[in-house]
FIMI-286300 format. One record per residue: x, y, z of N, C-alpha, C in turn; residue number from 1. Coordinates in nm, 4 decimals. Layout:
residues N
<rec><n_c1>X</n_c1><n_c2>Y</n_c2><n_c3>Z</n_c3><ca_c1>X</ca_c1><ca_c2>Y</ca_c2><ca_c3>Z</ca_c3><c_c1>X</c_c1><c_c2>Y</c_c2><c_c3>Z</c_c3><num>NUM</num></rec>
...
end
This chain:
residues 61
<rec><n_c1>0.0600</n_c1><n_c2>-0.1490</n_c2><n_c3>0.0004</n_c3><ca_c1>-0.0200</ca_c1><ca_c2>0.0105</ca_c2><ca_c3>-0.0120</ca_c3><c_c1>0.0796</c_c1><c_c2>0.1317</c_c2><c_c3>0.0110</c_c3><num>1</num></rec>
<rec><n_c1>0.0420</n_c1><n_c2>0.2049</n_c2><n_c3>-0.0653</n_c3><ca_c1>0.1177</ca_c1><ca_c2>0.3534</ca_c2><ca_c3>-0.0857</ca_c3><c_c1>0.0197</c_c1><c_c2>0.4707</c_c2><c_c3>-0.0539</c_c3><num>2</num></rec>
<rec><n_c1>0.0356</n_c1><n_c2>0.5556</n_c2><n_c3>0.0080</n_c3><ca_c1>-0.0646</ca_c1><ca_c2>0.6542</ca_c2><ca_c3>0.0219</ca_c3><c_c1>0.0089</c_c1><c_c2>0.7912</c_c2><c_c3>-0.1010</c_c3><num>3</num></rec>
<rec><n_c1>-0.1016</n_c1><n_c2>0.8386</n_c2><n_c3>-0.1534</n_c3><ca_c1>-0.0859</ca_c1><ca_c2>0.9366</ca_c2><ca_c3>-0.2297</ca_c3><c_c1>-0.1546</c_c1><c_c2>1.0473</c_c2><c_c3>-0.1693</c_c3><num>4</num></rec>
<rec><n_c1>-0.0829</n_c1><n_c2>1.1712</n_c2><n_c3>-0.1346</n_c3><ca_c1>-0.1555</ca_c1><ca_c2>1.2959</ca_c2><ca_c3>-0.0738</ca_c3><c_c1>-0.2134</c_c1><c_c2>1.3885</c_c2><c_c3>-0.1546</c_c3><num>5</num></rec>
<rec><n_c1>-0.3303</n_c1><n_c2>1.4299</n_c2><n_c3>-0.1432</n_c3><ca_c1>-0.4050</ca_c1><ca_c2>1.5060</ca_c2><ca_c3>-0.2065</ca_c3><c_c1>-0.4475</c_c1><c_c2>1.6141</c_c2><c_c3>-0.1373</c_c3><num>6</num></rec>
<rec><n_c1>-0.5324</n_c1><n_c2>1.7286</n_c2><n_c3>-0.1622</n_c3><ca_c1>-0.5540</ca_c1><ca_c2>1.8606</ca_c2><ca_c3>-0.1086</ca_c3><c_c1>-0.6167</c_c1><c_c2>1.8064</c_c2><c_c3>0.0327</c_c3><num>7</num></rec>
<rec><n_c1>-0.7242</n_c1><n_c2>1.7118</n_c2><n_c3>0.0176</n_c3><ca_c1>-0.8417</ca_c1><ca_c2>1.7047</ca_c2><ca_c3>0.1124</ca_c3><c_c1>-0.8333</c_c1><c_c2>1.5657</c_c2><c_c3>0.1504</c_c3><num>8</num></rec>
<rec><n_c1>-0.7855</n_c1><n_c2>1.4353</n_c2><n_c3>0.0946</n_c3><ca_c1>-0.7812</ca_c1><ca_c2>1.3288</ca_c2><ca_c3>0.1108</ca_c3><c_c1>-0.6415</c_c1><c_c2>1.2283</c_c2><c_c3>0.0746</c_c3><num>9</num></rec>
<rec><n_c1>-0.6238</n_c1><n_c2>1.1395</n_c2><n_c3>0.1248</n_c3><ca_c1>-0.5141</ca_c1><ca_c2>1.0384</ca_c2><ca_c3>0.0755</ca_c3><c_c1>-0.5670</c_c1><c_c2>0.9591</c_c2><c_c3>0.0023</c_c3><num>10</num></rec>
<rec><n_c1>-0.5030</n_c1><n_c2>0.9174</n_c2><n_c3>-0.1208</n_c3><ca_c1>-0.5400</ca_c1><ca_c2>0.8284</ca_c2><ca_c3>-0.2125</ca_c3><c_c1>-0.4538</c_c1><c_c2>0.6925</c_c2><c_c3>-0.1762</c_c3><num>11</num></rec>
<rec><n_c1>-0.5086</n_c1><n_c2>0.5907</n_c2><n_c3>-0.1309</n_c3><ca_c1>-0.4243</ca_c1><ca_c2>0.4784</ca_c2><ca_c3>-0.1086</ca_c3><c_c1>-0.4273</c_c1><c_c2>0.3683</c_c2><c_c3>-0.2216</c_c3><num>12</num></rec>
<rec><n_c1>-0.3160</n_c1><n_c2>0.3324</n_c2><n_c3>-0.2652</n_c3><ca_c1>-0.3102</ca_c1><ca_c2>0.2390</ca_c2><ca_c3>-0.3986</ca_c3><c_c1>-0.2733</c_c1><c_c2>0.0859</c_c2><c_c3>-0.3616</c_c3><num>13</num></rec>
<rec><n_c1>-0.3532</n_c1><n_c2>-0.0172</n_c2><n_c3>-0.3906</n_c3><ca_c1>-0.2729</ca_c1><ca_c2>-0.1280</ca_c2><ca_c3>-0.3461</ca_c3><c_c1>-0.3541</c_c1><c_c2>-0.2165</c_c2><c_c3>-0.4529</c_c3><num>14</num></rec>
<rec><n_c1>-0.2553</n_c1><n_c2>-0.3312</n_c2><n_c3>-0.5215</n_c3><ca_c1>-0.3059</ca_c1><ca_c2>-0.4216</ca_c2><ca_c3>-0.6191</ca_c3><c_c1>-0.4146</c_c1><c_c2>-0.3303</c_c2><c_c3>-0.7178</c_c3><num>15</num></rec>
<rec><n_c1>-0.3594</n_c1><n_c2>-0.2544</n_c2><n_c3>-0.7579</n_c3><ca_c1>-0.4137</ca_c1><ca_c2>-0.1703</ca_c2><ca_c3>-0.8757</ca_c3><c_c1>-0.5349</c_c1><c_c2>-0.1176</c_c2><c_c3>-0.8669</c_c3><num>16</num></rec>
<rec><n_c1>-0.5737</n_c1><n_c2>-0.1278</n_c2><n_c3>-0.7203</n_c3><ca_c1>-0.7011</ca_c1><ca_c2>-0.0210</ca_c2><ca_c3>-0.6619</ca_c3><c_c1>-0.6667</c_c1><c_c2>0.0949</c_c2><c_c3>-0.6149</c_c3><num>17</num></rec>
<rec><n_c1>-0.7712</n_c1><n_c2>0.1957</n_c2><n_c3>-0.6159</n_c3><ca_c1>-0.7122</ca_c1><ca_c2>0.2943</ca_c2><ca_c3>-0.5732</ca_c3><c_c1>-0.8516</c_c1><c_c2>0.3596</c_c2><c_c3>-0.4829</c_c3><num>18</num></rec>
<rec><n_c1>-0.8198</n_c1><n_c2>0.3560</n_c2><n_c3>-0.3379</n_c3><ca_c1>-0.9303</ca_c1><ca_c2>0.4118</ca_c2><ca_c3>-0.2432</ca_c3><c_c1>-0.8912</c_c1><c_c2>0.5528</c_c2><c_c3>-0.2009</c_c3><num>19</num></rec>
<rec><n_c1>-0.9929</n_c1><n_c2>0.6548</n_c2><n_c3>-0.2457</n_c3><ca_c1>-1.0024</ca_c1><ca_c2>0.7747</ca_c2><ca_c3>-0.2613</ca_c3><c_c1>-1.0372</c_c1><c_c2>0.8481</c_c2><c_c3>-0.1387</c_c3><num>20</num></rec>
<rec><n_c1>-1.1009</n_c1><n_c2>0.7836</n_c2><n_c3>-0.0405</n_c3><ca_c1>-1.2004</ca_c1><ca_c2>0.8312</ca_c2><ca_c3>0.0691</ca_c3><c_c1>-1.0995</c_c1><c_c2>0.8401</c_c2><c_c3>0.1868</c_c3><num>21</num></rec>
<rec><n_c1>-0.9640</n_c1><n_c2>0.8208</n_c2><n_c3>0.2271</n_c3><ca_c1>-0.9336</ca_c1><ca_c2>0.8454</ca_c2><ca_c3>0.3550</ca_c3><c_c1>-0.8778</c_c1><c_c2>1.0039</c_c2><c_c3>0.3969</c_c3><num>22</num></rec>
<rec><n_c1>-0.9290</n_c1><n_c2>1.0462</n_c2><n_c3>0.4952</n_c3><ca_c1>-0.9166</ca_c1><ca_c2>1.2137</ca_c2><ca_c3>0.5099</ca_c3><c_c1>-0.7958</c_c1><c_c2>1.2300</c_c2><c_c3>0.5538</c_c3><num>23</num></rec>
<rec><n_c1>-0.7573</n_c1><n_c2>1.3525</n_c2><n_c3>0.5361</n_c3><ca_c1>-0.6023</ca_c1><ca_c2>1.3866</ca_c2><ca_c3>0.5491</ca_c3><c_c1>-0.6236</c_c1><c_c2>1.4595</c_c2><c_c3>0.6991</c_c3><num>24</num></rec>
<rec><n_c1>-0.7460</n_c1><n_c2>1.4959</n_c2><n_c3>0.7536</n_c3><ca_c1>-0.7489</ca_c1><ca_c2>1.5713</ca_c2><ca_c3>0.8890</ca_c3><c_c1>-0.7887</c_c1><c_c2>1.7077</c_c2><c_c3>0.8769</c_c3><num>25</num></rec>
<rec><n_c1>-0.8026</n_c1><n_c2>1.7648</n_c2><n_c3>1.0187</n_c3><ca_c1>-0.8557</ca_c1><ca_c2>1.8923</ca_c2><ca_c3>0.9903</ca_c3><c_c1>-0.7477</c_c1><c_c2>1.9867</c_c2><c_c3>0.9134</c_c3><num>26</num></rec>
<rec><n_c1>-0.7847</n_c1><n_c2>2.1093</n_c2><n_c3>0.8670</n_c3><ca_c1>-0.7119</ca_c1><ca_c2>2.2127</ca_c2><ca_c3>0.8279</ca_c3><c_c1>-0.6084</c_c1><c_c2>2.2558</c_c2><c_c3>0.8964</c_c3><num>27</num></rec>
<rec><n_c1>-0.4891</n_c1><n_c2>2.2922</n_c2><n_c3>0.8380</n_c3><ca_c1>-0.3591</ca_c1><ca_c2>2.3319</ca_c2><ca_c3>0.9235</ca_c3><c_c1>-0.2798</c_c1><c_c2>2.2347</c_c2><c_c3>0.9093</c_c3><num>28</num></rec>
<rec><n_c1>-0.1842</n_c1><n_c2>2.2210</n_c2><n_c3>0.9891</n_c3><ca_c1>-0.0557</ca_c1><ca_c2>2.1311</ca_c2><ca_c3>0.9901</ca_c3><c_c1>-0.0712</c_c1><c_c2>1.9958</c_c2><c_c3>0.9263</c_c3><num>29</num></rec>
<rec><n_c1>-0.1933</n_c1><n_c2>1.9232</n_c2><n_c3>0.9574</n_c3><ca_c1>-0.2291</ca_c1><ca_c2>1.7949</ca_c2><ca_c3>0.9162</ca_c3><c_c1>-0.1328</c_c1><c_c2>1.6775</c_c2><c_c3>0.9565</c_c3><num>30</num></rec>
<rec><n_c1>-0.0221</n_c1><n_c2>1.6864</n_c2><n_c3>1.0731</n_c3><ca_c1>0.0674</ca_c1><ca_c2>1.6064</ca_c2><ca_c3>1.1179</ca_c3><c_c1>-0.0041</c_c1><c_c2>1.5005</c_c2><c_c3>1.1888</c_c3><num>31</num></rec>
<rec><n_c1>-0.0098</n_c1><n_c2>1.3722</n_c2><n_c3>1.1441</n_c3><ca_c1>-0.0432</ca_c1><ca_c2>1.2461</ca_c2><ca_c3>1.2156</ca_c3><c_c1>-0.1974</c_c1><c_c2>1.2741</c_c2><c_c3>1.2782</c_c3><num>32</num></rec>
<rec><n_c1>-0.2840</n_c1><n_c2>1.2877</n_c2><n_c3>1.1788</n_c3><ca_c1>-0.4010</ca_c1><ca_c2>1.3219</ca_c2><ca_c3>1.2023</ca_c3><c_c1>-0.4771</c_c1><c_c2>1.1706</c_c2><c_c3>1.2704</c_c3><num>33</num></rec>
<rec><n_c1>-0.5672</n_c1><n_c2>1.2258</n_c2><n_c3>1.3681</n_c3><ca_c1>-0.6609</ca_c1><ca_c2>1.0656</ca_c2><ca_c3>1.3959</ca_c3><c_c1>-0.7701</c_c1><c_c2>1.0522</c_c2><c_c3>1.3055</c_c3><num>34</num></rec>
<rec><n_c1>-0.7650</n_c1><n_c2>0.8925</n_c2><n_c3>1.2372</n_c3><ca_c1>-0.8461</ca_c1><ca_c2>0.8775</ca_c2><ca_c3>1.1443</ca_c3><c_c1>-0.9501</c_c1><c_c2>0.7827</c_c2><c_c3>1.2238</c_c3><num>35</num></rec>
<rec><n_c1>-1.0906</n_c1><n_c2>0.8154</n_c2><n_c3>1.1980</n_c3><ca_c1>-1.1918</ca_c1><ca_c2>0.7240</ca_c2><ca_c3>1.2523</ca_c3><c_c1>-1.1853</c_c1><c_c2>0.5915</c_c2><c_c3>1.2038</c_c3><num>36</num></rec>
<rec><n_c1>-1.2208</n_c1><n_c2>0.4963</n_c2><n_c3>1.3063</n_c3><ca_c1>-1.2141</ca_c1><ca_c2>0.3331</ca_c2><ca_c3>1.2812</ca_c3><c_c1>-1.3152</c_c1><c_c2>0.3160</c_c2><c_c3>1.1639</c_c3><num>37</num></rec>
<rec><n_c1>-1.4229</n_c1><n_c2>0.4004</n_c2><n_c3>1.1205</n_c3><ca_c1>-1.4946</ca_c1><ca_c2>0.3927</ca_c2><ca_c3>1.0521</ca_c3><c_c1>-1.4521</c_c1><c_c2>0.4063</c_c2><c_c3>0.8819</c_c3><num>38</num></rec>
<rec><n_c1>-1.3536</n_c1><n_c2>0.4909</n_c2><n_c3>0.8747</n_c3><ca_c1>-1.2860</ca_c1><ca_c2>0.5198</ca_c2><ca_c3>0.7572</ca_c3><c_c1>-1.1938</c_c1><c_c2>0.4079</c_c2><c_c3>0.7236</c_c3><num>39</num></rec>
<rec><n_c1>-1.1458</n_c1><n_c2>0.3454</n_c2><n_c3>0.8206</n_c3><ca_c1>-1.0473</ca_c1><ca_c2>0.2306</ca_c2><ca_c3>0.8095</ca_c3><c_c1>-1.1257</c_c1><c_c2>0.1037</c_c2><c_c3>0.7709</c_c3><num>40</num></rec>
<rec><n_c1>-1.2475</n_c1><n_c2>0.0798</n_c2><n_c3>0.8216</n_c3><ca_c1>-1.3189</ca_c1><ca_c2>-0.0134</ca_c2><ca_c3>0.8024</ca_c3><c_c1>-1.3956</c_c1><c_c2>-0.0165</c_c2><c_c3>0.6712</c_c3><num>41</num></rec>
<rec><n_c1>-1.4179</n_c1><n_c2>0.1139</n_c2><n_c3>0.6126</n_c3><ca_c1>-1.4496</ca_c1><ca_c2>0.1286</ca_c2><ca_c3>0.4853</ca_c3><c_c1>-1.3716</c_c1><c_c2>0.0928</c_c2><c_c3>0.3778</c_c3><num>42</num></rec>
<rec><n_c1>-1.2430</n_c1><n_c2>0.1322</n_c2><n_c3>0.4167</n_c3><ca_c1>-1.1294</ca_c1><ca_c2>0.1093</ca_c2><ca_c3>0.3208</ca_c3><c_c1>-1.0991</c_c1><c_c2>-0.0461</c_c2><c_c3>0.3243</c_c3><num>43</num></rec>
<rec><n_c1>-1.0897</n_c1><n_c2>-0.1110</n_c2><n_c3>0.4228</n_c3><ca_c1>-1.0655</ca_c1><ca_c2>-0.2665</ca_c2><ca_c3>0.4206</ca_c3><c_c1>-1.1763</c_c1><c_c2>-0.3082</c_c2><c_c3>0.3447</c_c3><num>44</num></rec>
<rec><n_c1>-1.2796</n_c1><n_c2>-0.2770</n_c2><n_c3>0.3478</n_c3><ca_c1>-1.4039</ca_c1><ca_c2>-0.3549</ca_c2><ca_c3>0.2693</ca_c3><c_c1>-1.3789</c_c1><c_c2>-0.3508</c_c2><c_c3>0.1237</c_c3><num>45</num></rec>
<rec><n_c1>-1.3354</n_c1><n_c2>-0.2080</n_c2><n_c3>0.0730</n_c3><ca_c1>-1.3057</ca_c1><ca_c2>-0.1864</ca_c2><ca_c3>-0.0518</ca_c3><c_c1>-1.1933</c_c1><c_c2>-0.2475</c_c2><c_c3>-0.1089</c_c3><num>46</num></rec>
<rec><n_c1>-1.1119</n_c1><n_c2>-0.2895</n_c2><n_c3>-0.0127</n_c3><ca_c1>-0.9783</ca_c1><ca_c2>-0.3675</ca_c2><ca_c3>-0.0674</ca_c3><c_c1>-0.9908</c_c1><c_c2>-0.5282</c_c2><c_c3>-0.0332</c_c3><num>47</num></rec>
<rec><n_c1>-1.1192</n_c1><n_c2>-0.5606</n_c2><n_c3>0.0094</n_c3><ca_c1>-1.1636</ca_c1><ca_c2>-0.7057</ca_c2><ca_c3>0.0454</ca_c3><c_c1>-1.0656</c_c1><c_c2>-0.7611</c_c2><c_c3>0.1376</c_c3><num>48</num></rec>
<rec><n_c1>-1.0375</n_c1><n_c2>-0.7004</n_c2><n_c3>0.2464</n_c3><ca_c1>-0.9242</ca_c1><ca_c2>-0.7430</ca_c2><ca_c3>0.3583</ca_c3><c_c1>-0.9958</c_c1><c_c2>-0.7215</c_c2><c_c3>0.4788</c_c3><num>49</num></rec>
<rec><n_c1>-1.1226</n_c1><n_c2>-0.6988</n_c2><n_c3>0.5019</n_c3><ca_c1>-1.1770</ca_c1><ca_c2>-0.6750</ca_c2><ca_c3>0.6362</ca_c3><c_c1>-1.1449</c_c1><c_c2>-0.7685</c_c2><c_c3>0.7125</c_c3><num>50</num></rec>
<rec><n_c1>-1.1714</n_c1><n_c2>-0.9038</n_c2><n_c3>0.6902</n_c3><ca_c1>-1.1638</ca_c1><ca_c2>-1.0229</ca_c2><ca_c3>0.8150</ca_c3><c_c1>-1.0168</c_c1><c_c2>-0.9935</c_c2><c_c3>0.8449</c_c3><num>51</num></rec>
<rec><n_c1>-0.9111</n_c1><n_c2>-0.9733</n_c2><n_c3>0.7843</n_c3><ca_c1>-0.7574</ca_c1><ca_c2>-0.9933</ca_c2><ca_c3>0.8009</ca_c3><c_c1>-0.7493</c_c1><c_c2>-0.8615</c_c2><c_c3>0.8973</c_c3><num>52</num></rec>
<rec><n_c1>-0.8083</n_c1><n_c2>-0.7329</n_c2><n_c3>0.8824</n_c3><ca_c1>-0.7991</ca_c1><ca_c2>-0.6121</ca_c2><ca_c3>0.9271</ca_c3><c_c1>-0.8528</c_c1><c_c2>-0.6213</c_c2><c_c3>1.0531</c_c3><num>53</num></rec>
<rec><n_c1>-0.9762</n_c1><n_c2>-0.6991</n_c2><n_c3>1.0639</n_c3><ca_c1>-1.0362</ca_c1><ca_c2>-0.7139</ca_c2><ca_c3>1.1913</ca_c3><c_c1>-0.9342</c_c1><c_c2>-0.7883</c_c2><c_c3>1.3130</c_c3><num>54</num></rec>
<rec><n_c1>-0.8987</n_c1><n_c2>-0.8944</n_c2><n_c3>1.2550</n_c3><ca_c1>-0.7912</ca_c1><ca_c2>-0.9813</ca_c2><ca_c3>1.3211</ca_c3><c_c1>-0.6643</c_c1><c_c2>-0.9014</c_c2><c_c3>1.3861</c_c3><num>55</num></rec>
<rec><n_c1>-0.5982</n_c1><n_c2>-0.8054</n_c2><n_c3>1.3033</n_c3><ca_c1>-0.5155</ca_c1><ca_c2>-0.7284</ca_c2><ca_c3>1.3404</ca_c3><c_c1>-0.5333</c_c1><c_c2>-0.5903</c_c2><c_c3>1.4280</c_c3><num>56</num></rec>
<rec><n_c1>-0.6787</n_c1><n_c2>-0.5164</n_c2><n_c3>1.3919</n_c3><ca_c1>-0.7111</ca_c1><ca_c2>-0.4195</ca_c2><ca_c3>1.4567</ca_c3><c_c1>-0.8650</c_c1><c_c2>-0.4491</c_c2><c_c3>1.5147</c_c3><num>57</num></rec>
<rec><n_c1>-0.8552</n_c1><n_c2>-0.4682</n_c2><n_c3>1.6741</n_c3><ca_c1>-0.9744</ca_c1><ca_c2>-0.4950</ca_c2><ca_c3>1.7331</ca_c3><c_c1>-1.0995</c_c1><c_c2>-0.3689</c_c2><c_c3>1.7296</c_c3><num>58</num></rec>
<rec><n_c1>-1.0445</n_c1><n_c2>-0.2725</n_c2><n_c3>1.7082</n_c3><ca_c1>-1.1513</ca_c1><ca_c2>-0.1550</ca_c2><ca_c3>1.6875</ca_c3><c_c1>-1.2394</c_c1><c_c2>-0.1542</c_c2><c_c3>1.5897</c_c3><num>59</num></rec>
<rec><n_c1>-1.2121</n_c1><n_c2>-0.2461</n_c2><n_c3>1.4787</n_c3><ca_c1>-1.3015</ca_c1><ca_c2>-0.2681</ca_c2><ca_c3>1.3555</ca_c3><c_c1>-1.3986</c_c1><c_c2>-0.3624</c_c2><c_c3>1.3654</c_c3><num>60</num></rec>
<rec><n_c1>-1.4013</n_c1><n_c2>-0.4422</n_c2><n_c3>1.4790</n_c3><ca_c1>-1.4942</ca_c1><ca_c2>-0.5366</ca_c2><ca_c3>1.4890</ca_c3><c_c1>-1.6280</c_c1><c_c2>-0.5216</c_c2><c_c3>1.5114</c_c3><num>61</num></rec>
end
């Protein structure tokens, strides 16, 4: 996986698919923003790795 920074979202590219909905955080410096579990869960569903992600990240269950 590799993120591509865009003005308002990070695009995450993995195995030829691009998830465009990961937020960059509030306006300003945007250093190490908190990303809600719902965004991560949606991204895991998009990449069809939800079960693996839930095993590694209990907050997604």
